[in-house]
N, C-alpha and C positions, 0 to 999 in steps of 0.2 A: 490447242484451244484452252484446255484445262490449265496449262502453265500460264497463259496470258491472263487468266482470271486472278492470278497472284502477282501481276505485274506491279512494279513500283509506281508507275503512272496510274493514278486513280481512274482517270477517264478511260484509259485503255482497259483496265480491269473491269469496269462497269460495262463497257461495250462487249467485252468477251463473255461476261456472264449473260448478257442479253442474247448473244449468238448461241450460247449453249442452250438457253431456253428454247430457241427456235429448233435446234437439232433434236432436243427431247420431244418437242411437239410433233415432229415428223418421225420420231422413233429411229433417229440416225445415230444415237449415242447410247451405248449400253450403260445400265445403272452401275455396274461394277467400277466404272471409271470415275464415279462422282465422289468417292470417299474423301480425297484431298480437298474437294470443293467445300464440303461441309465444315472443315476446320475454320473456314473464313467467317463462320457465324460469330466467332468470338474474336475477330480481328479488328484492327483499326485501318482506315477511318470508317466513319458511320456510313458513307455512301456505298462502300463495298458490302458492309454488313446488311444494309437494307436491300441491296440487289440480290444477295444470296438468300435473304429472308423471303423475298418475293418468289424466287425459284423454289425454295423449300415448300412454301405454301402451295404453289401451283402443282408441284410434282408429287409431293408426299402427303399433303393434307387434303387439298381439294381434288387431287389426282386428275387434273384436267387433261394430262397427256396420255392417260390410260384409257384406251377405247373400250376395254372390257369392263371397266368400272361402271357400275350402275347404281346410283343412289337416287332415291325419290327426291326430286327437287322441290316437290310441293310441300314437303313436311319440314318446316323450318326447324322445329325442335329436334327432330330426328337428324337433320343435317348438322345442327350445332353439336349434338352429342357425338356424332361420328367424327366430326372435325376435331373436337376436343379430345376424343379418345386417341386419335392419331397424333395430336400434339403431345399427349402424355407419353406415347411411345417414344417420341423424340427426346423428351425431357428425362426419360429414364437413363439416357446415356450421360446425363449431367447430375444425377441425383446426389452424388457425393459433394458437389460444389454448388451451393445456392447462387453464388455470384455468376457463374457461367450460365446457370439456368435463366437468370434475369436477362443476360445478354441475348439469349435465344428468343425469349419472350419479346424483348424490345425489337428484335429484327423482324419478327413475323406479325406483330400486333397490328400494324397499319393495314395489312391485307386480309386479316382473319376476323370476320364479323362475329364469329362464335365467341371470341374473347370478350365481346361486349354484351353477350347474351347472359345477363346477370342471373335471370331466373333459372336458366338451364344449368349454369355452374353451381348455383346453390342447391338445385334439385339433385344433381349428381353427388354433391357432398353429403346431402342428407339421405342418400340411398332411396330416393323416392321412386326410381325406376328399377324394378327387380331384374330387368334384363342386363343391367350394367353393374358389374362388381368391380370396385376399386381395391387394389392392394393398398397397404399402408403407405408405401412409397408414392403411389399414384395420388392418393389423397393429399399427401404432403405437397407434392408438386402442384396439385390443383389449387390448394390454398395459396401457395406462392403465386400461382398464375392469377388468381382472383385479386390478390393484394396488388400485384404489379400492374394489372390491367386497370384497376380502379385508379391508381396513381396516374397512369397515362391518360385516362379518360378525363381527368380534371386538370391536365396540363403540367404535371410534374415529370421531371426526368427520373428514369429508373436506372439509367447508365450515365455516369459522369461524362460531360463533354470534354474533348481533348483540349479546348481552349479555355475551359472553366468560366465561360461568360454567362451572365445572367440572361435568362430567356425573357423576351418581351412579346406580348400578344396584342393583336388589335381588338376592337370592340366586338366584332363578330365571333372571333375565336373565344373570347371570354364568355360570350353568351352561350356558345356551344358547351364550354366547360361547365357552366352553371346548370344547363339543362341536364348534362350527364350526371352532375352531382345529385340533382333531384331524382333522376331515374334510379341511381344507385341506392339512395336513401329509401325510396319506396320499395324497391326489391328486397332490401335488407331488413326493413323495419320490423316485420313480424318474425323473420327467420334468423336474425342476428342472435337472439338469446338461445335459439335451438343449436346454432353452430357452436356457440361458446360452451354450452353445456356438453355437447357431444365430444368436443376436442379439449376440454378443460385440462385433462391430465397429460396432454401431449406437448412437450416442450418445444418441438419443432414447428408445430402448427399454431400454437397460441400467439407468438409474437406478431406474425403477419396478419393474423386474424383480428387481434385486438386493435392494431394500428389502423384498420380500415375506417374506424369511426371518425378519425380526424379529417377524412375526405368527404364526410356526409353533411347534409343540410339539417342541422338539429332543429331548426324552426318548424320543420314539417311534423315533428313529433307532437307539437302543440296543435298545429292546424288540422291534423288528421286524428286528433284525440288518441294518440298512442303513448300517453305519458307513462303508463304502467310498463310498457316495453322499454322505454328509456331508463326507468328506474331499475328494471331487471338487468339491463346491460351494465349499469354502474355496479350493482351488487355482484354480478358475475366477474367483472374486472377486478373488484376488490378481492374476491376469492382467488382469482388467478395470481394477483400480486403476492398473496401469502402462501399460495400453493407452490410457486416456482421460485427458485433462487438464482437462476441464470441471468446474466446481464441483459440479453436480448428481450427476454420476457419482462423483466422488471422495467427496462427502459421503455418498452412499448406501453406498459400499463401506466407509468407516470405520464408519458406523453398524452395518452388518451384521457386520463383524469384531468390533466391541465387544460386540454382542449374543451372538454365538457363543462368544466367549471368557469370557463371564460366566454365560450361561444354560445352556450344555451341561453334561453330567455326566461324571465319571470320566475315562476314557481320551480321550473326544472333547474334553473341556474342555482336557486337557493338549495335545492335538494343535492345538486352536484357538489356544491361548496361544503355542505354539511357532511356528505359522504366522504369527501377528501379529509375533512377534519377528523372524522371518526377513524379513518385509515391511519392518520398521523398518531392519534392517541393510542391506538392499538399497537402500532409499531413501537412506540416509545416504551410501552409496557412490556412488549416482548424483548426488547433490547435489555432492559433492566433485569428481567427474569433470566435472560441468557447469560448475563454477567455473573449472576449467582451460580448458575449451573457450571460455568467455566471454572469456578473454584474447586469443583469436584472432578475436573479433568475433561468435561464434555464441552469441547470448543466448537462443534459443528453448528449448533443453534446460534451461537454468538456470531460466527462468521456469516451465516446466511442473513441474519437480521442486520448486521453491520453493512452488508452489501445493499440491502433494501434501503437502509438509512442513507447510504452514500448516493444512491441513484435518486432518491427523493430530494436530498439536499442540493444536488446539481441543478435542480430547477426551481426550488423555492426555499424560503426560510422554514426550518423546522425547529420548534422550541425545545432545544435540548440543554438549555441553560442549567436546568436542575440537576443533570447528571453528567455535565462536562467534567467535573472533578472525579466522578466515578470512572470515566474513561481513562483519565490519567492514572488513577489508582490501579486499574486493571493492567496498564502498561508497566507500572512499577512492580506490582505484585507478581506478575508472571513474565519474567524476563526471558523465559524459554517458551513463550507462547508461539504458536505456529506463525510462520512468516506472513502468511496471507491475512491472518487475524490482526497481526501488528500493523500491516499495511492499511487495513480499513479502519483501524482505530485512529491512526495518524491522519488518514484522509478525512475522516469525519471531524476530527479536531480542527484541521485546516479550514474546511468548509464553514464550520461554525464561526471561526475567527473571521473569515472573509465576509460572511453575512453580517456579523457584528460591526465590522469596520465600515461596511457600506451604509449601515444604519446611522452611524455617527457622521460619516462624510455628507450624507444627504439631509441631515437634520439642521434646522435653522438655529436651534439652541442645543448646546452640548454641556452637560454637567461634568464637574470634576470626577464624580463617581463613575460616570460612563467611561471617561478616559482611563481612569485607574483600572477599571474592570477589563477593558480591552488590552491594556498593557500587561496585566497579569496573565491573561489568556495567551497573548502573543509570546511572552517570555517562557511560559510553561511549555508551549508548543516547540519553541526553539531548544529548550532544555532536552525534551524527549528526542528531537531529531539529532541533536549533537551527541546524545548517547549512542545512537546507531552509527553516527559518523566514526566513532572511535572503535567500533567492533572489528573492522577488517584488520587493523594493526594488531589486535589482541588475539584474533581467532581466524587467521587466514586459511587454515587447513580445515576448519570445522564445516559442518554441513548446515549450520543454523542460518548463516547470513547469506542467503541465496540471491540470485540476480533480481528477482521481482521486488523484494523488499529494498534492495540497494537502489534500484531505479526509482522506486517510490520516494525514498528519502531524498535523493538528488533533486527530483522534480518538485516535491513539496517545498523543500528549502528554497529552491530558485523562485518558485511562485510567491512564497511568503516574503522573500526579500524584495521582490518586485512590488508587492502590495504596499510595503512599508518603506520604500525607498525615500531617502531624505528629500530629493528634488520635489516630491509631491507635496510636502508639508512645510518647506522652508518659508519663513515670513508669513505664516498663517496662524490662526488660533489653535491649530492642531500640530504645531511644530514638534511637540514632545513625542508624537507618534513616529517620527522619522527614525530610520534604523539603517545601519550599515554594518555588515559582519566584520569581525576582527580578521586581520590577514591570516592568522593561523587557522581559523575556521574555514576561511575561503580556500586555503590550500588543501585542507582535509576534504572539503567538498569536491575540489577538482580531482584529487587523487581517486576518490570513489567514482567520479564520472569516468575517469580514464579506465578504471577496471571494467566498467560496463561497456565502454567503447571497444575494449580489446577482447571481449568475449568472442570465442571462435564462431565461425559460421555454422559449424556442426551443432554447437550448443543452441544457437538461435533457431536453427531448423527444428531441433527437438521441441522447442517452445512455441513453434508457429501456430499450433492449434490451441494454445493456452488462452484462457479467457483473459481479456484486457491486455493482450499482447501489444496492441497498438498504442497503449499508454505506457508500456514498460519495455520498449526496445531501445536500441542505441540511437535511433533517430530522435525519439522523444527526449532522451538525455541530452543530446547535442542541441536540440531546439531550446531546452530549458537553460542550458549554460549560455548559449549565444544570446538569448533574450536578456540575460543579466547585463551583458555588455551593451546591447542595442538600446536598452531602456535606462542606462546610466544608474543602475542599481548598485553596482560595486565599482571599486577602482579598476580602471582598465589596464593599468600597466602590468599587472600579473596575468589576469585571465585572458585578455585578448590574444597575446602571442601564444599562450598555451593552446587555445582553441584552434588558431590558424595553423599551428604546427601539426595538427592532425588532418589537414586539408585532404591529403591524398591517401590516407591510411585505411579508410573504412568503407569504401564503395561509393557508388554514384550518389545515393540519396544524402549521405552525410556531407559529401563534397558540395552538393547543391546548397545545403544549409550554410556551410561555411562561406561559400561564394557570395551569397546574399548578405551575410554579415560583413564581408570585405567591401561590398558595394556601399554599405551604410557608412562604414568608418572612412572610406575614401571621400564620400560626399560631405561628411562632417569634418574632413581634414584633421583626423585624430592622430597627428604625428605618424603618418603612414610609414616613412622610412625606418623609424625606430621600431615600430610594431612588426614590420616584415623581417627586419634583421633579428629581432629577438625571437621571432617564431623559427627562423632558420637555425639560430643558435641552439634552440631547445631540441629541434629535430636532430641536429648534429650531435648534441650531447647524448641523446638516446643511442646514436651509433657508437660513440665512445664507450658508453656503458656496456653495449653488446661486445665490443672488442675486449673489454676487461673481463667479461664473463666467459668468452669462448674463443677458441682458435679455429672454429669451423668457418671457413671462408664463405660458404653458401649462406650461413646464418648472418654473419656480419655484413655481407654484401647487400642483403635485403634492406637493412636499415640505412645503408649509404645510398642505395638507389632511391629510397623514400625521400631522403634529404634532397637529392638531385631533382626528383620529380616535383617536390615542393617548390624549389627554386624556379623550376621551369614554369610552374603554374603562376607563382607570384610575379615573376618577371613578365609573364604573358599578359598580365593586366595592363602593361604599358605597351599597347600595340598601336601601329600606324602613327597618326598625328599626336597621339597621347605621349609618344616618346619625347617629342619636343616640349610639350606642355609640362611634362613631369621630369625633364632632364635633371634638374637639381636634386630631386628625390632619388632618382636612379643613381646619380653620381655619389650621393651621400651613402646609399646602401653599399655600393661597391667599395668606396674608400674605408668606411667603418668596418666592412667585412674583411678587408685586407688587414686592418689593424688587429682585428680579432684573430685572424689566421696566424699572425706572426707573434702572438703572445706565447712565450716559452717555446719558440720555434726549435725543432721542426714538428713538435707534437700535434699541432692543429692545422698543418699546412694543407691537408686534404680538403679543408673547408674552401680553399680557393676553387678547386674543381667541383666540389659538391654543391657550392652555393653561389660564389662570387661570379664565376664565369658567365652564368646566365644573364646577370644584370649588365656585365661589361658589354655583352653582345648587343644591348639596346642603346648604347651610347654612340655619339658621333666620333669620327676618327680623331680629332684633336684631343678629346677626353681619353680615348684609348691610349694614345701615345703618352699622355701624362701619367696614366695609371701604370703603364709598362715601365716608365722611368722610375716611378715611385717604388714599384715592386723590386726592380733590379738593384736600386740603391740600398735596399735593406740587407743585401748579402755582400756588400763591399768588403766588410771586415770579418767575414765568416768563412771558415774552411768547410765547405759543404761536402768535401770528400770524406770527412770523418764519419758521416752517417748518410751514405748515398741513398739508401732506401727511404729514410726519413725525409730527405730533401727532394725526392723524385716528384711529388705533387707540385712543388714549386717550378721545377724545370718543365714539367708537362704543361702547366698553366702558361708560362712565358712562351714556350714554343707554339702552343695552340694560337695564342693571340697574335704572335709575330707572323705566323704562316698566313693567317686569314687576312690580317689588316695590312700586311706589307703589300699585298696585291689589291688592297682596297676592296676586298670582296665582302667583308663583314661575315660574322658568324651566322649560319642559317638559323632561322627560327626553329623552335622545337618542333620536331616532326610529329605529326599526328599518327598514332598507331591505329591502323584500321581495326575496327571491332569485329569480333567473330560474326560471320554471316549466319543469320537464322534462316530457316526455310521460308522463302517468300519475302514479302514486303518488309523493309525495316520499319519498326514501329516509331511513331512520333514520340519525341521526348515528352514525358508527362510533367504536368505542373506539380512541383513539390510543395506539399502543404506547409512545410515549415517556413517557406518564404513569406507567407501572409502574416507570420508573427512579427516580422521585422518591418517590411516596407512594401506596401501595396503597389507603389509606383515603380519599384525596381524590377526590371525584366531580365529573364534568362538570356544569356548570349551564348556564343559558341564556346566549347570547352576551354580553350586556351585564351580567351579574351573576355574578361569581365567588364572592363570599362574603357573601351576605345573612346576616343574623344567625341565622335559623333553620338555615341550612346550616352556619354556623360552629359553632353549638351541637351539631349532630349530629356534625360532624367532630371536635370536641374530645373526644367519647367514644371515638373510634377511636384506633388506634395511631398515635402522632405520629412515630414513628421513620422516617427516610428509608430507603426500601428500596434496598439496594445491589445492583448487578448482580453475579452470581457472578464470582469472581476471574478465571477463564479465559474464560468466555463473555461477558464484559462488552462485547466488541465484536462480538457476534453480530448477525445481520441483524435489521432491523426487519421484522416480518411485515406482510402485506397492503399492500405498497407502493402497489399500484394504487389502493386505496381512498383513499389520501392524496393522490393526484394531482389536485388541483383548481386552477383558475386562481387566481393571486394576487388578481386584482381581485374575486373572490368574497368576499373578506374585508373589502372596503371597506364602510363604513357603520356 
C-alpha cells in the first residue's frame, strides 16, 4: 500500500493515501512504515501533496488516530498552540531549506486551522506564554509559517504551479480573501512594531516578517486611529534596510516601502512617500561616503551600499545623476577592486542609464541636451563593459576575473544592447539612440559567454548558495545571449549558429532555452537551413580542435558525440508531416553539408556521419538516391586506398544509407534514451523561465520534436511577437533555480 502511494497514476496514489489513512485510523499500520510516505510532502503533483498533507495533519498534528491522546477540545488557544508546536516539530526536519518548509506548509494549510490563528502565532513569537519556549530555529520556522500562511489567506500561491497558470477567483472567494486581509491587519496592527523590534537583527526572520505588510489593509490604520503604529512600522523598516545587506532583506524592505507609499491613503501616504525620499537621500549620502572610504582600501561599506542602491533602483528611479561620474571614476581608479564591487558598480550604472532612457522615450518633448546626456552615459557604460570583455584574454590564469563578474558583464551588455537596438528607434525622432555592437565586440562577448557556459558542474555546485546565483549562472547567460537574437538586437548570422551549436552541451535547462529560440527563428523563417548547418559546422569545428589538442580517444569522442547529438536534435525538429513541409530545407542542409564534408577531403569526411546522416534520414527515397549518387560521384577520380582510415567515414556513410534504403526501410528516428529512474513518480517537466523572455505563445514539446507541423499550425495562430522583458526588470532573477539544476549528462541522447 505504501508503494501505491507513489504510483505514477495520480488517482491511484491519492486513493492509496486515503486507504492508508483508514488503516492508521484502525491502528492496522505501524508508524515505522510511514517514513517513505512523508517524502511525498515535497513531491509533485499537488493532488498527492495535499493528500499527504491531510494525512500528516490528522496523524501527527491533530493526532486523531491516537486513542491515548487527550487534548482539551474546549480551549481553542491551547489547541492552536499544541498544533503549532507539533507543526514546528515537523518543520525542524526542513530547517536548512526554506523552500521545502514552504512546501510542507502549503500541503497542511488547508486542514490546519491553527495556521490561521493569527493572535496565537503572534503571541508565541512574542513569548507571551511562559509555558512555551521556542528555540531560535523554531522561531524562524514560525515566522516563515506566519508569512506563508498570510499569503495563502489572501489568495496568493506560495508554491509555484506546475502549469504556471494565473489563478482566477470568483466573487465569493475574493470576499473571503478581503475578510482575511482585514483580520490579519487587525491582529498585526499593534503587534507588528513589537515583532519588528524583537527580530530586527535577525537576517533570517526579517525578510518574511517585513513582507507581511504588503498583504495588509492599510486603510484600517486610519479607520482605527492607529496612525502612529503605521509610522512606527515605516521607521522600523527603514532601520532594517540600513541594518541588513543581504538581498532577501533588502528586497523585502523595498517591496514593503513601495507598497506603503502607493496603497496607503491621505496623510499616511504622504508620510510613506516622505519616508521613502528620506531613505533615498540617506542612501545616496552613504554611497558617496563609502566611495571615499574605498580609497583607503575599505570596500565593504561600498559593496553593501551599492547592493542597497541596486535593489532600490530595480523598483524606482533614484536620483544618482550627481555622482554617476563618481561611479565611473571609482571603476577607473580601482581596477583591482573586488569583483562583487565592480559588478554592482556596473549594475547601478546600467540601471541609471535604463531609467534615463525610459524618461526620454516617454517624454512628449526631448531636448538635444537630454539626448546628448543619455548618449554620453551609454557610451561610458559600454566603455567600462568593454574593458572587462578584454580581461580574459589578458589574464586567463588570474584569480581576479571570476565567474560572477564575467556573468554580470555578459548579461548587462546584452540587456543594454537590447535597450538601444536600432529597430526601436529607426525612422523616429530618437534615431540617434540606436546602437549595434561591432562584430569584434560581439565575438568577444560570445567568447566570454562560452567560458561561463563551460564552467564545470562542480564549480556551479560550489556557488549554489552564493547570493544572486540565479542572476549569474549559465542559464542567465544563455537567456541573455538568446534574447539578443530573438529581439533583433545584433546581426544573427554570427550569434544564432553559435548559440544553437551549444544546444546539447549544458544540460536540460540550457537546452530548453535554445529550443525556444529555435522555435522563434523557425516561425520567423530566418534562413533555417543555413543557421542549422552553420551551427553543426561550429560544433564539428570544436571536435577538430579537440583532435588537434589530444590523442585521447575518450576526450575527442565526447565532442564528436556532441556533434552527432546536435544533428539528431536539429533534424528532430522536422518530425511527421513537417518533413514534407520542410523537405526543401532538409535537402539543402544535407547537400550543403556534403559540400562542406568534401572540402579538402578526406579531412572532414566524418562530418557525413556526425551531422549529414541525421538529415538524410528525414528525406523521401528519391532524394536519398540522388544524394547517394552525388556522394559516390565525388570519388570517381580519387584513389581512396591511399588513405583508407581517412576515407572510412565516407564508406560508412554510403553503406549505411544503401543498407537501409535499398530495403526501403528508412533510417530509424533517433532513439530516446530512457532517463534514470528516480524513486517513485517521474516529475512533471517544469516550465523554464527563460522561455518567457522570447515567446509566450511557444509551447514546450517532447525532447526530440520542437516543431512538428501540427504544433507549428497551432503556434501560427498565436501572437508571434517576441515578448520583451520590462525595461528595468529585464535582469531580474530567474525563478525556481533549483528546479533547473539537473546534471548536464541528463541531456544526452
